[in-house]
VOGU-3710 file (C-alpha; in Angstrom, 3 decimals, decimal comma):
1> mkkflsiilt> 85,924/54,325/51,176  82,688/52,444/50,570  80,960/52,676/53,721  81,611/56,785/53,491  80,526/56,697/49,770  76,799/55,694/51,142  76,669/58,994/53,240  77,918/61,475/50,740  74,741/61,034/48,838  72,572/62,192/52,387
11> iiisssllvg> 74,955/64,607/53,440  74,972/66,177/49,988  71,271/66,667/50,160  71,393/67,842/53,507  74,140/70,437/53,194  72,695/72,129/50,672  69,890/73,077/52,460  72,781/75,538/54,991  73,843/77,488/51,266  72,298/80,866/51,985
21> capkddgvqr> 72,889/81,477/55,450  72,931/84,843/56,897  75,586/87,222/55,963  78,458/88,420/58,119  77,269/91,522/59,685  80,861/92,716/60,669  83,217/92,807/57,802  85,780/90,446/59,126  86,348/87,347/57,155  86,726/83,944/58,409
31> iglivstlnn> 89,091/80,754/58,296  87,567/77,620/59,294  90,149/75,275/60,597  89,309/71,516/60,524  92,465/69,742/62,237  92,375/65,854/62,091  93,174/65,866/65,827  94,473/68,184/68,977  95,462/65,300/70,839  98,971/65,453/68,585
41> pffvdlkagv> 101,808/68,238/69,365  102,084/68,342/66,030  98,540/69,634/65,340  98,621/71,530/68,369  101,644/73,407/66,219  100,098/73,485/62,963  96,924/75,113/64,995  99,351/77,746/66,630  100,761/78,340/63,631  97,637/79,327/61,355
51> ekkakelgyd> 96,075/81,195/64,233  99,172/83,461/64,120  99,350/84,565/60,736  95,875/84,844/60,765  96,164/87,596/63,626  98,586/88,914/61,469  96,376/89,503/58,746  93,397/90,665/60,713  91,194/87,258/60,103  88,938/85,330/62,567
61> ivvldsqndp> 89,690/81,345/63,210  86,932/78,667/63,830  88,678/75,642/65,004  86,999/72,037/64,936  88,603/68,945/66,036  87,990/65,560/64,182  89,445/64,018/67,240  90,705/61,421/64,416  87,372/60,257/63,596  86,388/60,301/59,885
71> akevsnmedi> 83,147/60,793/61,017  83,574/63,562/62,971  85,456/65,165/60,736  82,486/64,952/58,169  80,166/66,500/60,901  82,558/69,250/61,713  82,037/70,422/57,748  79,018/70,310/57,833  78,458/72,483/61,005  81,811/74,973/59,567
81> tvknvdivll> 79,158/75,482/56,665  77,104/77,574/58,822  79,322/79,611/60,626  79,511/81,954/58,238  83,717/80,777/57,001  85,174/82,398/53,663  87,391/79,700/53,008  88,054/76,312/54,905  91,226/74,554/55,855  90,912/71,176/55,985
91> npvdsdsaia> 93,529/68,650/57,462  91,696/65,344/57,222  91,934/62,264/59,130  92,172/60,014/55,872  92,653/60,622/53,170  89,690/58,581/51,155  86,998/59,470/53,852  87,700/62,920/53,229  85,961/62,649/50,266  82,664/63,403/51,804
101> svmiannsel> 84,135/66,295/53,918  85,046/68,146/50,613  81,836/67,374/48,867  79,971/68,756/51,535  82,103/72,348/51,262  81,949/72,082/47,286  78,346/71,768/47,282  78,315/74,915/49,651  80,464/77,102/47,549  82,831/77,042/50,602
111> pvitvdrvan> 86,864/76,842/48,541  88,962/74,345/50,531  93,007/74,013/51,084  93,962/70,655/52,550  96,253/71,005/54,947  99,535/68,115/55,615  97,253/65,211/54,527  95,567/65,430/51,123  91,844/64,538/50,182  91,639/62,056/47,732
121> ggnivshias> 88,660/63,417/45,736  86,544/66,917/45,567  87,468/70,085/44,347  90,543/71,201/46,278  91,991/74,974/45,582  95,695/74,058/46,991  97,303/71,461/49,177  100,416/72,719/51,601  102,459/70,347/53,077  106,247/68,940/53,351
131> dnvaggnmaa> 107,244/66,653/51,033  106,592/63,574/53,106  107,947/61,165/50,497  111,652/62,869/50,246  111,466/62,976/54,569  111,058/58,998/54,389  114,068/58,845/52,026  115,781/61,593/54,181  115,275/58,900/57,196  116,351/55,991/54,886
141> dflieklggk> 119,622/58,093/54,063  120,822/58,652/58,279  120,282/54,853/58,902  121,782/54,246/55,990  124,822/55,966/56,833  125,069/55,130/60,547  124,615/51,754/59,938  126,443/51,148/56,220  123,199/50,139/54,666  123,124/46,694/57,180
151> gnivelegia> 120,980/45,807/59,487  117,269/44,780/60,537  114,689/47,779/60,614  111,394/47,914/61,826  108,830/50,751/60,828  105,944/51,982/62,950  103,018/53,167/59,921  100,165/55,705/60,869  97,143/55,663/60,287  95,931/53,562/57,292
161> gssatrdrga> 94,714/55,304/54,589  96,309/58,858/54,995  98,712/60,596/52,994  101,348/61,099/55,414  101,068/57,335/56,067  101,737/56,256/52,309  104,431/59,062/51,372  106,779/58,648/54,356  106,511/54,725/54,336  106,674/55,246/50,076
171> gfeegiknse> 109,838/57,092/50,999  111,498/55,496/53,110  110,967/52,251/51,380  112,526/53,760/48,130  115,423/55,021/50,558  116,465/51,399/51,464  115,865/49,416/48,710  118,908/49,051/47,333  121,063/48,683/50,821  121,317/45,697/52,693
181> fnlvskqsad> 118,563/46,271/55,289  116,407/43,626/56,081  112,581/45,138/57,141  111,569/42,552/59,675  108,351/44,324/61,116  105,754/47,218/59,311  102,762/47,772/61,544  100,215/50,486/62,399  100,269/52,525/65,543  98,015/55,319/64,323
191> fdrtkglsvm> 100,440/57,717/64,728  100,051/57,471/68,744  102,679/57,314/71,481  100,452/54,833/73,488  99,919/52,366/70,738  103,545/52,760/69,850  104,886/51,570/73,053  102,294/48,763/72,948  103,036/47,893/69,019  106,848/47,819/69,702
201> eniiqskdni> 106,713/45,717/73,079  104,973/42,896/70,887  107,439/43,472/68,036  110,124/43,056/70,673  108,813/39,823/71,634  109,055/38,386/68,587  111,823/39,862/67,047  115,220/39,974/68,999  117,563/41,244/66,610  117,027/45,216/65,890
211> davfaqndem> 119,080/47,652/64,842  117,008/50,692/64,184  113,272/51,676/64,305  112,114/54,239/61,735  108,522/55,534/62,950  106,082/57,410/61,000  106,048/60,472/63,123  107,261/61,146/66,815  104,762/60,229/68,832  105,341/56,486/67,925
221> algakkalea> 108,794/57,181/67,596  109,013/58,392/71,596  106,599/55,296/72,778  108,636/52,510/70,823  111,796/53,952/72,355  109,996/53,596/75,915  109,333/50,119/75,275  112,925/49,521/74,041  114,301/51,067/77,269  111,840/48,516/79,178
231> anmnevlvvg> 113,782/45,863/77,228  117,032/46,968/77,643  117,569/47,926/74,007  118,846/51,336/74,526  121,403/50,674/71,239  118,859/50,754/68,874  118,564/53,979/66,694  114,984/55,320/66,451  114,099/57,910/64,212  110,767/60,230/63,930
241> fdatedalda> 109,165/62,249/62,068  107,773/65,956/62,619  110,474/67,705/65,187  108,240/68,083/68,262  109,312/69,731/71,213  108,956/65,865/73,217  111,094/64,502/69,974  113,317/67,409/69,752  114,255/66,954/73,410  114,562/63,030/73,106
251> vkkgnmaatv> 117,175/64,168/70,465  119,493/66,172/72,286  119,529/63,614/75,381  120,415/61,416/72,722  117,474/59,035/73,175  116,607/59,369/69,746  118,394/59,765/66,717  116,986/62,054/64,736  113,826/63,400/63,490  112,832/64,774/60,239
261> aqqpiliget> 111,517/68,295/60,794  108,142/68,993/59,505  107,762/72,828/60,843  103,994/72,350/61,441  104,262/76,531/62,601  105,456/76,666/59,678  102,762/74,761/57,695  100,076/76,431/59,044  101,149/80,176/58,769  101,938/79,002/54,938
271> avdavhkvls> 98,099/77,902/54,766  97,236/80,932/55,689  99,286/82,565/53,674  97,470/80,936/50,713  94,212/81,997/52,276  94,898/85,331/52,209  95,532/85,410/48,558  92,727/83,205/47,362  90,301/86,033/49,386  92,382/88,638/47,862
281> geiidayipv> 91,776/87,061/44,083  95,002/85,255/43,295  95,099/82,233/41,650  97,964/79,914/43,361  99,770/76,840/42,784  97,876/73,241/43,249  100,819/71,994/45,663  102,874/74,290/47,791  105,947/72,482/49,456  106,829/73,562/52,764
291> elklvtk> 110,724/72,531/54,016  111,754/70,290/55,679  115,019/69,823/57,234  116,782/66,449/59,116  117,581/67,149/62,758  120,542/64,932/65,179  121,890/65,520/68,169
//
């Protein structure tokens, strides 16, 4: 986090020059969406939900992709302050580094609503997300039921510092706390399918007795499943999180045991509903949850 604090003052000074941009002359209100990455089906769906609801309600959308790079996110926020948007939906790459991005918006008097992942500082109007702790707990309950609460478990974590990583892991580990599960390995694969594959391959080399894998998103789960299949470990239960199209297909075919459905399109739609209320002068809740469900075969 310290490396970002050093740039915050520079950012605030430079961004202050951006306040007072030329006003919009078409009367259309615009929503800025800064998304952590569009190289992930979950966030592609979230973007689709935002765009669908925005079109229904008559808003224009400006979308910027941070490419999983906190510095790019900061640059995107600087850019969006001069694009005549009325409010920003921010899906942070990292909850700590997002502080700098939020402060840019705050300095430009631009309201911010965070989506899916929180920002650990700055002034936020609201946060819209699934209850990731509950989702992790849901995955734990499923594996306890399937395995009788006994066995060796691997957990694949997402991007270090993101609230989704923290909360999903906390929910899962709280859920298995009173079981007889042995968490034999917990490693980060950055929410990425290719990294999920390589990390799981390395784990298999050192751990030859694995009963289940909980991956904090479906991309890592699908990568892990591919590694397990290559090692002829098809009996290992794999549980993901997000209910992306590929994961739902894998569950349907029996290749994955389950996925926690976060409903990203609904999250995007809910975010725009919240934007509409804010821009209409309504006060909204500081946290707006979106329903989860467990999908099994």
